MDAnalysis code that builds the backbone (N, CA, C; Angstrom):
import MDAnalysis as mda
import numpy as np

u = mda.Universe.empty(510, n_residues=170, atom_resindex=np.repeat(np.arange(170), 3), trajectory=True)
u.add_TopologyAttr("name", ["N", "CA", "C"] * 170)
u.add_TopologyAttr("resid", np.arange(1, 171))
u.add_TopologyAttr("resname", ["MET", "GLU", "LYS", "VAL", "LEU", "VAL", "ALA", "TYR", "ALA", "SER", "ARG", "HIS", "GLY", "TYR", "THR", "LYS", "GLU", "ALA", "ALA", "GLU", "THR", "VAL", "ALA", "ASP", "SER", "LEU", "THR", "GLY", "LEU", "GLY", "LEU", "LYS", "VAL", "ASP", "THR", "MET", "PRO", "ALA", "GLY", "ASP", "VAL", "ASN", "ASN", "LEU", "THR", "ASP", "TYR", "ASP", "PHE", "VAL", "VAL", "LEU", "GLY", "THR", "ALA", "VAL", "LYS", "GLY", "GLU", "ASP", "VAL", "LEU", "PRO", "GLU", "ALA", "VAL", "GLU", "PHE", "MET", "GLU", "LYS", "TRP", "ARG", "ASP", "ASP", "MET", "ARG", "GLY", "LYS", "PRO", "ALA", "ALA", "PHE", "PHE", "ALA", "LEU", "SER", "MET", "LEU", "MET", "ALA", "ASP", "PRO", "THR", "GLU", "GLU", "ASN", "ARG", "LYS", "HIS", "VAL", "ALA", "ALA", "VAL", "LEU", "ASN", "LYS", "LEU", "ARG", "PHE", "GLU", "GLN", "ARG", "PRO", "TRP", "ASP", "LEU", "GLY", "ILE", "PHE", "GLY", "GLY", "VAL", "ARG", "ASP", "PRO", "ASN", "LYS", "LEU", "SER", "THR", "VAL", "LEU", "ARG", "TRP", "SER", "VAL", "LYS", "GLN", "THR", "LYS", "ALA", "PRO", "LEU", "GLY", "ASP", "PHE", "ARG", "ASP", "PRO", "ALA", "ALA", "MET", "ARG", "THR", "TRP", "ALA", "GLU", "ARG", "LEU", "GLY", "LYS", "ARG", "ILE", "LEU", "GLU", "GLY", "LYS", "PRO", "TYR"])
u.atoms.positions = np.array([
    [-23.309, 96.126, 124.411],
    [-22.937, 94.866, 123.560],
    [-22.710, 95.492, 122.059],
    [-21.562, 94.915, 121.405],
    [-21.346, 95.321, 120.110],
    [-22.123, 94.471, 119.138],
    [-22.764, 95.152, 118.079],
    [-23.517, 94.401, 117.122],
    [-22.626, 94.381, 115.720],
    [-22.440, 93.250, 115.459],
    [-21.662, 92.730, 114.180],
    [-22.389, 92.187, 112.998],
    [-22.000, 92.682, 111.779],
    [-22.744, 92.199, 110.736],
    [-21.660, 91.392, 109.894],
    [-21.767, 90.075, 109.714],
    [-20.951, 89.283, 108.869],
    [-21.767, 89.137, 107.606],
    [-21.332, 89.820, 106.451],
    [-21.814, 89.649, 105.310],
    [-20.920, 88.829, 104.181],
    [-21.405, 88.211, 103.260],
    [-20.708, 87.326, 102.566],
    [-21.032, 87.233, 101.049],
    [-20.200, 87.085, 100.082],
    [-20.364, 86.725, 98.703],
    [-20.018, 85.401, 98.526],
    [-21.026, 84.594, 97.988],
    [-20.551, 83.057, 97.864],
    [-21.165, 82.586, 96.441],
    [-20.448, 81.720, 95.733],
    [-21.101, 81.118, 94.729],
    [-21.775, 79.719, 94.893],
    [-21.138, 79.073, 95.708],
    [-21.321, 77.547, 95.768],
    [-21.613, 77.244, 97.335],
    [-21.811, 78.251, 98.158],
    [-22.104, 78.131, 99.495],
    [-20.925, 77.808, 100.598],
    [-19.609, 77.675, 100.010],
    [-18.695, 77.491, 100.726],
    [-18.164, 78.773, 101.627],
    [-18.290, 79.946, 101.150],
    [-17.914, 81.228, 101.856],
    [-19.130, 81.388, 102.883],
    [-20.253, 81.163, 102.541],
    [-21.501, 81.210, 103.431],
    [-21.184, 80.347, 104.594],
    [-20.680, 79.154, 104.452],
    [-20.354, 78.263, 105.562],
    [-19.161, 78.886, 106.444],
    [-18.257, 79.476, 105.794],
    [-17.219, 80.003, 106.381],
    [-17.671, 81.193, 107.215],
    [-18.427, 82.090, 106.653],
    [-19.041, 83.220, 107.226],
    [-19.972, 82.768, 108.592],
    [-20.610, 81.644, 108.519],
    [-21.329, 81.072, 109.584],
    [-20.420, 80.664, 110.695],
    [-19.202, 79.963, 110.368],
    [-18.197, 79.644, 111.345],
    [-17.759, 80.894, 112.013],
    [-17.429, 82.027, 111.203],
    [-17.026, 83.116, 112.025],
    [-17.850, 83.882, 112.804],
    [-19.281, 83.906, 112.397],
    [-20.305, 84.389, 113.109],
    [-20.489, 83.617, 114.431],
    [-20.514, 82.279, 114.331],
    [-20.586, 81.452, 115.572],
    [-19.506, 81.713, 116.638],
    [-18.269, 81.974, 116.086],
    [-17.284, 82.235, 116.956],
    [-17.401, 83.642, 117.767],
    [-17.939, 84.671, 116.936],
    [-18.077, 85.814, 117.654],
    [-19.194, 85.833, 118.350],
    [-20.368, 85.146, 118.078],
    [-21.491, 85.036, 118.931],
    [-21.025, 84.311, 120.334],
    [-20.005, 83.486, 120.262],
    [-19.564, 82.691, 121.420],
    [-18.844, 83.565, 122.377],
    [-18.436, 84.745, 121.855],
    [-17.651, 85.665, 122.667],
    [-18.570, 86.769, 123.392],
    [-19.984, 86.609, 123.067],
    [-20.925, 87.419, 123.553],
    [-21.282, 88.569, 122.619],
    [-20.691, 88.605, 121.375],
    [-21.259, 89.625, 120.474],
    [-22.545, 89.334, 119.700],
    [-23.260, 90.328, 119.537],
    [-24.598, 90.088, 118.712],
    [-24.241, 90.061, 117.392],
    [-24.642, 88.979, 116.464],
    [-24.133, 88.843, 115.046],
    [-25.291, 88.533, 114.205],
    [-25.445, 89.312, 113.131],
    [-26.130, 88.895, 112.034],
    [-25.558, 88.439, 110.866],
    [-25.893, 87.462, 110.070],
    [-25.030, 86.783, 109.056],
    [-26.081, 86.939, 107.833],
    [-25.524, 87.222, 106.740],
    [-26.638, 87.338, 105.500],
    [-25.617, 87.691, 104.247],
    [-26.296, 87.300, 103.136],
    [-25.534, 87.490, 101.936],
    [-25.322, 89.155, 101.664],
    [-24.146, 89.423, 101.111],
    [-23.848, 90.840, 100.939],
    [-24.906, 91.671, 100.256],
    [-25.600, 90.993, 99.258],
    [-26.634, 91.473, 98.533],
    [-27.952, 91.716, 99.210],
    [-28.194, 90.987, 100.264],
    [-29.290, 91.213, 101.214],
    [-29.208, 92.282, 102.213],
    [-28.060, 92.999, 102.287],
    [-27.847, 94.025, 103.486],
    [-28.801, 95.202, 103.175],
    [-29.496, 95.700, 104.053],
    [-30.382, 96.727, 103.746],
    [-29.905, 98.020, 104.445],
    [-29.068, 97.928, 105.640],
    [-28.392, 99.151, 106.099],
    [-27.287, 98.736, 107.022],
    [-26.465, 99.697, 107.215],
    [-25.233, 99.470, 108.100],
    [-25.417, 100.146, 109.376],
    [-26.369, 101.021, 109.552],
    [-26.425, 101.891, 110.825],
    [-26.659, 101.095, 112.028],
    [-27.186, 100.049, 111.970],
    [-27.456, 99.253, 113.164],
    [-26.322, 98.437, 113.783],
    [-25.138, 98.495, 112.958],
    [-24.033, 97.681, 113.270],
    [-22.701, 98.488, 113.716],
    [-21.987, 98.022, 114.529],
    [-20.807, 98.508, 115.149],
    [-19.653, 98.218, 114.319],
    [-19.656, 96.987, 113.857],
    [-18.558, 96.443, 113.049],
    [-19.014, 95.619, 111.927],
    [-18.396, 95.533, 110.773],
    [-18.634, 94.917, 109.630],
    [-17.622, 93.855, 109.308],
    [-17.967, 92.535, 109.139],
    [-17.107, 91.535, 108.409],
    [-17.525, 91.226, 107.112],
    [-16.817, 91.291, 106.111],
    [-17.097, 90.878, 104.716],
    [-16.302, 89.676, 104.183],
    [-17.010, 88.784, 103.790],
    [-16.236, 87.660, 103.347],
    [-16.614, 87.280, 101.918],
    [-15.479, 86.844, 101.076],
    [-15.746, 86.542, 99.743],
    [-14.713, 85.481, 99.271],
    [-15.013, 84.826, 98.091],
    [-14.166, 84.084, 97.497],
    [-13.191, 84.902, 96.561],
    [-11.959, 84.405, 96.493],
    [-10.985, 85.085, 95.611],
    [-10.781, 84.044, 94.353],
    [-11.038, 84.360, 93.141],
    [-10.867, 83.537, 92.067],
    [-9.885, 84.343, 91.167],
    [-8.575, 83.768, 91.024],
    [-7.461, 84.415, 90.333],
    [-7.208, 85.653, 90.862],
    [-7.414, 86.778, 90.107],
    [-7.286, 88.230, 90.422],
    [-8.495, 88.901, 90.922],
    [-9.478, 88.372, 91.079],
    [-10.818, 88.990, 91.391],
    [-11.457, 88.429, 92.650],
    [-12.175, 89.224, 93.414],
    [-13.081, 88.911, 94.328],
    [-14.503, 88.768, 93.630],
    [-15.477, 88.156, 94.260],
    [-16.739, 88.013, 93.814],
    [-17.282, 89.364, 93.513],
    [-18.165, 89.599, 92.412],
    [-18.830, 90.892, 92.116],
    [-19.786, 91.257, 93.212],
    [-20.366, 90.443, 93.887],
    [-21.269, 90.838, 95.172],
    [-20.544, 91.605, 96.084],
    [-19.243, 91.183, 96.390],
    [-18.453, 91.677, 97.294],
    [-18.029, 93.318, 96.988],
    [-17.735, 93.319, 95.785],
    [-17.364, 94.716, 95.181],
    [-18.696, 95.532, 95.142],
    [-19.750, 95.004, 94.793],
    [-20.984, 95.684, 94.745],
    [-21.407, 96.158, 96.261],
    [-21.167, 95.373, 97.079],
    [-21.437, 95.749, 98.569],
    [-20.569, 97.026, 98.954],
    [-19.422, 96.850, 98.668],
    [-18.518, 97.952, 99.050],
    [-18.770, 99.243, 98.271],
    [-19.286, 99.238, 97.100],
    [-19.567, 100.266, 96.257],
    [-21.000, 100.847, 96.804],
    [-22.029, 100.052, 97.095],
    [-23.148, 100.442, 97.513],
    [-23.181, 101.238, 99.058],
    [-22.204, 100.811, 99.882],
    [-22.072, 101.043, 101.216],
    [-20.856, 101.914, 101.445],
    [-20.273, 102.326, 100.379],
    [-19.136, 103.071, 100.441],
    [-19.099, 104.332, 101.548],
    [-20.178, 105.099, 101.517],
    [-20.265, 106.225, 102.342],
    [-20.463, 105.735, 103.945],
    [-21.391, 104.754, 104.137],
    [-21.619, 104.174, 105.342],
    [-20.378, 103.435, 105.891],
    [-19.473, 102.725, 104.982],
    [-18.412, 102.054, 105.595],
    [-17.146, 102.956, 105.866],
    [-17.271, 104.345, 105.442],
    [-16.113, 105.265, 105.814],
    [-16.194, 105.480, 107.360],
    [-15.069, 105.069, 108.012],
    [-14.840, 105.302, 109.337],
    [-15.474, 104.219, 110.190],
    [-16.212, 103.134, 109.656],
    [-16.697, 102.148, 110.329],
    [-15.853, 100.869, 110.460],
    [-15.626, 100.375, 111.535],
    [-14.566, 99.374, 111.785],
    [-14.956, 98.142, 110.818],
    [-14.051, 97.611, 110.292],
    [-14.372, 96.422, 109.328],
    [-13.089, 95.326, 109.389],
    [-13.590, 94.135, 108.815],
    [-12.464, 93.082, 108.712],
    [-12.828, 92.357, 107.415],
    [-12.105, 91.760, 106.816],
    [-12.350, 91.006, 105.592],
    [-11.853, 89.611, 105.630],
    [-12.514, 88.756, 105.012],
    [-11.896, 87.246, 104.853],
    [-12.218, 86.815, 103.419],
    [-11.349, 85.868, 103.123],
    [-11.458, 85.310, 101.834],
    [-11.086, 83.795, 101.731],
    [-11.745, 83.069, 100.986],
    [-11.503, 81.767, 100.741],
    [-10.815, 81.715, 99.306],
    [-9.540, 81.063, 99.094],
    [-8.935, 81.020, 97.939],
    [-8.239, 79.616, 97.711],
    [-8.310, 79.228, 96.370],
    [-7.597, 78.050, 96.160],
    [-6.237, 78.173, 96.171],
    [-5.573, 79.280, 96.002],
    [-4.133, 79.570, 96.202],
    [-3.710, 78.990, 97.500],
    [-4.542, 79.070, 98.596],
    [-4.143, 78.795, 99.803],
    [-4.239, 77.192, 100.000],
    [-4.404, 76.575, 98.923],
    [-4.217, 74.917, 99.024],
    [-2.667, 74.789, 99.212],
    [-1.970, 75.769, 98.800],
    [-0.554, 75.666, 99.006],
    [-0.279, 77.004, 99.834],
    [-0.327, 76.969, 101.144],
    [-0.435, 78.086, 101.975],
    [1.084, 78.812, 102.096],
    [1.674, 79.330, 100.986],
    [2.907, 79.979, 101.110],
    [2.726, 81.473, 101.397],
    [3.621, 82.030, 101.874],
    [3.591, 83.518, 102.205],
    [3.334, 84.281, 100.982],
    [3.767, 83.758, 99.725],
    [3.682, 84.476, 98.470],
    [2.282, 84.313, 98.037],
    [1.501, 83.163, 98.230],
    [0.186, 83.054, 97.956],
    [-0.722, 83.844, 98.924],
    [-0.403, 83.896, 100.036],
    [-1.076, 84.784, 101.275],
    [-0.938, 86.198, 100.714],
    [0.157, 86.729, 100.250],
    [0.317, 88.198, 99.932],
    [-0.457, 88.315, 98.591],
    [-0.584, 87.393, 97.876],
    [-1.434, 87.590, 96.535],
    [-2.843, 87.786, 96.940],
    [-3.274, 86.830, 97.642],
    [-4.779, 86.878, 98.228],
    [-5.061, 88.274, 98.784],
    [-4.165, 88.779, 99.751],
    [-4.345, 89.940, 100.353],
    [-4.351, 91.197, 99.452],
    [-3.471, 90.980, 98.248],
    [-3.519, 92.034, 97.392],
    [-4.870, 92.184, 96.564],
    [-5.307, 91.010, 96.381],
    [-6.639, 91.055, 95.499],
    [-7.825, 91.523, 96.532],
    [-7.637, 91.192, 97.841],
    [-8.642, 91.832, 98.844],
    [-8.533, 93.235, 98.863],
    [-7.386, 93.897, 98.477],
    [-7.150, 95.265, 98.573],
    [-8.332, 95.936, 97.618],
    [-8.833, 95.301, 96.778],
    [-9.930, 95.817, 95.876],
    [-11.191, 96.233, 96.639],
    [-11.189, 95.623, 97.771],
    [-12.387, 96.037, 98.682],
    [-12.187, 97.150, 99.650],
    [-10.922, 97.339, 99.852],
    [-10.616, 98.372, 100.922],
    [-11.246, 99.728, 100.728],
    [-10.994, 100.193, 99.503],
    [-11.367, 101.512, 99.232],
    [-10.746, 102.565, 100.109],
    [-11.286, 103.075, 101.039],
    [-10.781, 104.174, 101.810],
    [-10.389, 103.947, 103.089],
    [-10.364, 102.739, 103.587],
    [-10.103, 102.422, 104.981],
    [-9.174, 101.047, 105.167],
    [-8.477, 101.107, 106.182],
    [-7.641, 100.031, 106.406],
    [-8.529, 99.097, 107.389],
    [-8.653, 97.728, 107.103],
    [-9.363, 96.822, 107.821],
    [-8.659, 96.472, 109.127],
    [-9.439, 96.084, 110.176],
    [-8.690, 95.630, 111.397],
    [-7.931, 94.417, 111.090],
    [-8.456, 93.520, 110.336],
    [-7.704, 92.279, 109.903],
    [-8.068, 91.812, 108.680],
    [-7.293, 90.768, 108.155],
    [-7.573, 90.027, 106.952],
    [-7.470, 88.376, 107.419],
    [-8.612, 87.764, 107.035],
    [-8.479, 86.425, 107.245],
    [-8.479, 85.596, 105.917],
    [-7.570, 84.829, 105.735],
    [-7.233, 84.243, 104.451],
    [-7.000, 82.697, 104.576],
    [-7.972, 82.042, 103.965],
    [-8.207, 80.645, 104.015],
    [-8.303, 80.043, 102.852],
    [-8.019, 78.562, 102.811],
    [-8.097, 77.727, 101.728],
    [-9.638, 77.639, 101.228],
    [-9.670, 77.363, 100.017],
    [-10.979, 77.292, 99.458],
    [-11.428, 75.947, 99.022],
    [-12.147, 75.801, 98.278],
    [-12.926, 74.496, 97.802],
    [-12.860, 74.430, 96.261],
    [-12.458, 73.454, 95.679],
    [-12.744, 73.238, 94.189],
    [-13.356, 71.898, 94.164],
    [-14.621, 71.774, 93.998],
    [-15.462, 70.583, 93.874],
    [-15.613, 70.250, 92.233],
    [-15.006, 69.287, 91.669],
    [-15.059, 68.823, 90.459],
    [-16.620, 68.796, 89.818],
    [-17.456, 68.302, 90.854],
    [-18.951, 68.403, 90.327],
    [-19.683, 69.613, 90.198],
    [-18.959, 70.675, 90.596],
    [-19.597, 72.041, 90.441],
    [-18.956, 72.817, 89.394],
    [-17.877, 72.217, 88.658],
    [-17.149, 72.943, 87.592],
    [-17.867, 72.676, 86.307],
    [-17.757, 73.520, 85.486],
    [-18.243, 73.536, 84.068],
    [-17.277, 72.527, 83.223],
    [-17.670, 72.177, 82.201],
    [-16.957, 71.135, 81.443],
    [-15.441, 71.851, 81.066],
    [-15.664, 73.098, 80.749],
    [-14.583, 73.763, 80.199],
    [-13.453, 73.919, 81.636],
    [-14.006, 74.238, 82.824],
    [-13.174, 74.364, 83.936],
    [-12.602, 73.005, 84.303],
    [-13.407, 72.022, 84.094],
    [-12.854, 70.728, 84.542],
    [-11.706, 70.328, 83.629],
    [-11.899, 70.591, 82.482],
    [-10.816, 70.366, 81.396],
    [-9.575, 71.148, 81.800],
    [-9.841, 72.338, 82.160],
    [-8.549, 73.342, 82.480],
    [-7.969, 72.899, 83.787],
    [-8.749, 72.371, 84.813],
    [-8.148, 71.860, 86.010],
    [-7.252, 70.725, 85.765],
    [-7.759, 69.728, 84.837],
    [-7.101, 68.513, 84.418],
    [-5.782, 68.909, 83.894],
    [-5.761, 69.847, 82.863],
    [-4.599, 70.138, 82.126],
    [-3.517, 70.709, 83.024],
    [-4.080, 71.646, 83.880],
    [-2.997, 72.364, 84.633],
    [-2.609, 71.697, 85.978],
    [-3.174, 70.589, 86.305],
    [-3.202, 69.658, 87.429],
    [-3.397, 70.572, 88.720],
    [-4.251, 71.438, 88.725],
    [-4.886, 72.308, 89.706],
    [-5.474, 71.354, 90.952],
    [-5.227, 71.741, 92.056],
    [-5.577, 70.816, 93.097],
    [-7.218, 70.936, 93.232],
    [-7.761, 69.809, 93.535],
    [-9.241, 69.558, 93.765],
    [-9.396, 69.337, 95.309],
    [-10.505, 69.725, 95.770],
    [-10.767, 69.339, 97.285],
    [-11.256, 70.451, 98.039],
    [-11.426, 70.196, 99.424],
    [-11.699, 71.179, 100.240],
    [-10.635, 71.515, 100.998],
    [-10.001, 72.730, 100.881],
    [-8.866, 73.235, 101.656],
    [-9.193, 74.277, 102.921],
    [-10.445, 74.304, 103.308],
    [-10.822, 75.135, 104.351],
    [-10.306, 74.478, 105.601],
    [-10.030, 75.277, 106.541],
    [-9.613, 75.069, 107.944],
    [-10.496, 75.536, 108.796],
    [-11.759, 74.939, 109.308],
    [-12.606, 75.778, 110.070],
    [-11.862, 76.054, 111.370],
    [-10.822, 75.326, 112.050],
    [-10.142, 75.690, 113.230],
    [-9.527, 77.034, 113.148],
    [-8.848, 77.216, 112.014],
    [-8.199, 78.417, 111.725],
    [-9.064, 79.661, 111.564],
    [-10.312, 79.407, 110.902],
    [-11.267, 80.447, 110.711],
    [-11.827, 80.679, 112.297],
    [-12.037, 79.713, 112.916],
    [-12.468, 80.143, 114.495],
    [-11.450, 80.846, 115.181],
    [-10.109, 80.519, 115.197],
    [-9.220, 81.077, 115.692],
    [-9.128, 82.591, 115.290],
    [-9.078, 82.837, 113.956],
    [-9.070, 84.141, 113.317],
    [-10.257, 85.033, 113.972],
    [-11.524, 84.382, 114.060],
    [-12.597, 85.074, 114.452],
    [-12.598, 85.410, 115.923],
    [-12.194, 84.531, 116.598],
    [-12.105, 84.717, 118.209],
    [-10.934, 85.822, 118.419],
    [-9.943, 85.816, 117.747],
    [-8.937, 86.826, 117.949],
    [-9.530, 88.202, 117.594],
    [-10.382, 88.203, 116.350],
    [-10.884, 89.547, 116.125],
    [-12.015, 89.903, 116.909],
    [-12.769, 89.111, 117.435],
    [-13.916, 89.391, 118.487],
    [-13.341, 89.846, 119.666],
    [-12.340, 89.338, 120.184],
    [-11.548, 89.915, 121.402],
    [-11.183, 91.438, 121.198],
    [-10.625, 91.586, 120.050],
    [-10.253, 92.984, 119.653],
    [-11.444, 93.877, 119.579],
    [-12.510, 93.370, 118.894],
    [-13.711, 94.252, 118.871],
    [-14.145, 94.605, 120.312],
    [-14.419, 93.664, 121.241],
    [-14.833, 93.846, 122.545],
    [-13.709, 94.808, 123.192],
    [-12.502, 94.788, 122.920],
    [-11.573, 95.600, 123.532],
    [-11.516, 97.083, 122.909],
    [-12.140, 97.160, 121.749],
    [-11.955, 98.360, 120.873],
    [-10.527, 98.509, 120.416],
    [-9.853, 97.515, 120.144],
    [-8.273, 97.581, 119.754],
    [-8.336, 97.282, 118.206],
    [-8.270, 98.131, 117.207],
    [-8.210, 97.837, 115.915],
    [-6.823, 97.146, 115.517],
    [-5.693, 97.475, 116.149],
    [-4.506, 96.745, 115.387],
    [-3.681, 96.204, 116.790],
])
């Protein structure tokens, strides 16, 4: 049985929820899955595959995701992996926005090509924004709300899980 780590970087818990959705889908296929914050990971040797999730904010992934990849750079070399991101850009799911988020995720790749990238809508909750950000969102008329699509996350995870079980990276 393949053992999978689903690690995540999350500020407000939304990426954690997405990671749990991904993990549940992988578990449903018979994979053994551990889910934890990226900063809590103590080793990768126990895992056959790593999935790392993060929020994408503008031009950046969360620092915890970068720290994970820096800390585990040697262990990740050659280890099969996939990445997923939540981004408010995907409130408008154009190909241009998808490419932008994928380019930002490239900051995590370092020396390897991931098996897959999952790119999903994010959440902008006005109750969790600072006063300055609330003002900025209002001025720019940026979208507010929850643009995650759990069904799309499950579909992505199930497709990835089947490839893990078959040992087919691409």
